[in-house]
N, C-alpha and C positions, 0 to 999 in steps of 0.2 A: 479598867479595862479587861475584858476576859483574856483567858488563854488563847482560846482560839480566835479572839479577832486580832490580838498580839502576831499571832502566827501567820494569820491571813494576809494582814497588812504587810508584813515581812515579805512573804512569798510575792504577793502583789508588787512591792518595791521592787523586787530584784529581778522578776519577770519584764516588767516594763521600763523600769529605770536604772538600777544599779548595774545590770549586767549589758547595758545597752551600749554597743560600740561606736566610739567617738572618733575612731582613727583605726587604722590597721593594728589590730591585738591590743588595743587601748579600751579600756571601758570607761563609762561614767563614775563607776566606783574608784578608780584611780585618781579622781581627785582628792583623795583622802591619803595619797602618798606623794612622794617628793621624787620626781622621776629626773630632775636635773643633772647633768653632768658632774657637777661638783659633789653630789651626795651618792653617786651611783656605784662606787667603790665600797662606800660604808654599809647602804643597803643590801649589797649583794652579799658582804660578809656576814651579816647579821642574818641575811635567810639561810646561809648555810650553817648556822648554828647547830640546828636541827639536826643534822645529820649525825652529830656525836651523841644524840641520847637515845637514837633508835637503832635496831637491828639491822645490819647492810644487807640481808637478804631473807627471803623466806617464800611461802605460797601465797599467801593473801596480805594484802597491806590496806588498811581502812583510811581514807580521806573524809573525815566527819564535816561535812560543810565544806566541800570541795570547791564551791564555785566552778569557774570554768579552767580553772588551773592557770590563773594569770599571769604567773611570773614563771620564767624558764627555771629557775631555782627549785621551785616546787616540784619539777619533774624528777629531780635528781632522788628525791626521798625514796621513790617504790623501784629505784633501777635494777635493784637486784632481786625483786619480787616476780613471781608469774603473773599476778594479777594486782592491779590497784582498784578497790572498789571505792567509787564516788559516790557519796552519799549527800544529796542536797535536797533543800524545800522547793527550789526553783528548777523546772524544766529546761528552762531557757539556759542557764548554766550548765546543766548536764550536756545538752546538745552540743554546746562550745567544747567542752571538755573531752568528748568523742572525738571531736577533730583533730584534737591535740594528742591523744594518746591511743585512738584506733584501738585495735584487738587486746592491748593491755589493758583496757578499762574496761570494767562491769559497773554499769550505772544504774545508781537506785534513787528514786523520790523517796524521800524519808525525814523524820524527825531524830535529830540527833539525842533529843531527852528520851524517845522509843524507838532505839534502833532494832531493826527486824532479822536479827541474827541470833545465831544459837551461842552458846558460851564458849569461850577459848577460841573463836573464829580466826583469829587477826595475831600475826607476829609483829606487826609493828601498827600503830595508829597515830596521825595527827590529827589536830582539829584547830584551824588557823582562824580567827576573829571571827568566831561564829557564837561561841557560847552566849556573848553579851547581846545578842539579838533574843534571846528568850525571855521569856516572863520570868521573874525572880524564883518563883517558886518551881521553876524547873531546872534551876541550876544544878542543885544536889543530883537530880535525876541523870542529867545528862553526865556527870562525872561518873557516878555509879555504873551507867549504861556503858559508857567506855571502858570502865575497869572490867565489867562483865564479860563482854566480849573480847577482853585481851588474852592472849595466851599465856602459859605460864612461862617464865622466865625471858617475858617481853616486856617491852616500854611503850608508853605513850607520852605523846605531847602536846601540851595543849599551850597555844598563845593566843593570849587576850590583852586588852589594855587596863592598866588600873582607873578606877575613878577619880583618883588624885596621885598624882606625882610630886613628893617633898622636893625631887631634883627639878624639875621644869616649874614647881612653883619658887623655886630660889632664882631662877633666870627669867622670871615672869617681868621684871622693871625694863631688862634691856630689849626682850623681846617687843614689849610694847612700845617702846622708844624708838625702834626700828622698824617697826610696824607703821608709826605715824611719818615717820620720815619718807618711808617707801612709798606710803600713798600719797603724800604731799608731791612726790616727784611725779606720779603718773598723772596726777591731775595736771600738774604743771604743763607737763609733755604733751597730755591729751589738748589744753588749751592752745597749745603752741601748733598744734594741729588742726584748731577749730574742729575738734572731734570729741564726743563725750568718751570717756573711757567703760568699756566694756567688762562687766566681772559677774560672770554668771555664778550663783551660789549653786553648790551640789544642792540636790533634794537629799532629804535625811528620813531614816525610817526609827523604829523602836531600838534603843540601844539603852542596856542596865549593865553598870559596871560595879564590880568589887573594889575594894582596898585589900591590902597584903591581912590587915588583921581580920576582915570579915571573912576573907578565904579561908584563914587558918581555923576560925571558929566554925565555919561550915564543914570543912572537912575533917576536925577534930574527933578523934576515936571511930572514925569512919574509914577514910581512906588516906593512907601517910603520901604526902606530895612534898617535892623539893622545889623552890624557886631561884631559878637562875635568871642573868639577863638574856632577853632576847634583842632588844634594842631599847636604849635608856632615853633617846633623843625623840621627842615627838615631832611630827610633821610641822607644827606651828614653829618649833625651835627652829628645825632644819630651814625653813623658807625664811626667816626674819634674819638669823645671825651666821648662816653658814654660804658665803659669797665665795668666788674665786679670788675679789680682790680684798678680802679678808682673810687670806690664807685658808680657807674653808678646808683644803682637802688636808691641810696638816692637822688642823684643830681635830677633825675627823678620825685621822689615824690615831692622835693622842687619846680620843676619846675610847676608840676602840681597844686601844691597848689597856685603858684603866677597866674598861668592862670585863677585859679577858682575866686582868689581875685579881677583880675583886667582883665575881660574878653573881655571888649573892647578894652583896650590897647593891650593886646597879638593879639587880631584878628587882628587889623589893622599894628601891627609892626611884628609879627610873618609869619610864612611860609602860613599856610592854615587858612583861614577865614571860620567861619560859619556863612552864609548869609541867614537871614529868611525874610519873606515877608508874609503878610495876605492880604485878598482878597482886590481889589480895582475895582470900575466900572468907567468905562469911561460916562460921560455925553454925 
């Protein structure tokens, strides 16, 4: 599939499906997240980790692949900036982003692998769950472009999922077991109510993810990056194993403590790394 075809498909998906509201402030794309109360504190604290790695204030902040800025925590990243520049391939996402940030936001339809900005434009940059939608040959271009428009003495944060998580692979047997038990319970309840269970699977679009090893090879000699943990638990792990009746909140507090204690280990072995880069200049 060609680069243009992939990008057009991604744009069409998010315009028509991914950023379709299913309830007030909740999008179809949220089906990829765990929004249950039992996981809420853990999810919130993981979102807030980004604030540690970016400058607290400046003039221009870039949200590369902003979507509609769908979670309240996302708004905190640019609180100390004069403007938040939201760049996204989806005009639907940007229209909703405008409703959330008003005059604080400058909205740009664009491609993260070909940013339409001059060098050193932004004192802070984040790109959240976006690069994995690019064609594989555009991965390096996206990192280079983020680095190009980053100002001196500033930092950028990229959050993406790994293609494979060693930690989540270790937990796969209990996850599968709990999924089977849960599904059996759902079907039994449906039979008792003389109704078929309704389970609409979320629609998907192009996704290509790296491993930690592949990322290092890609960045080797090009851009120095650091890998920390953003969140080590996958949504599948959370939905299968974290429940109030299984002391879910306590388990997540312990997991968060371990992530804080060993951020590099859980960044590489967990599901979602937090990748940081500082400005580098080519000679």
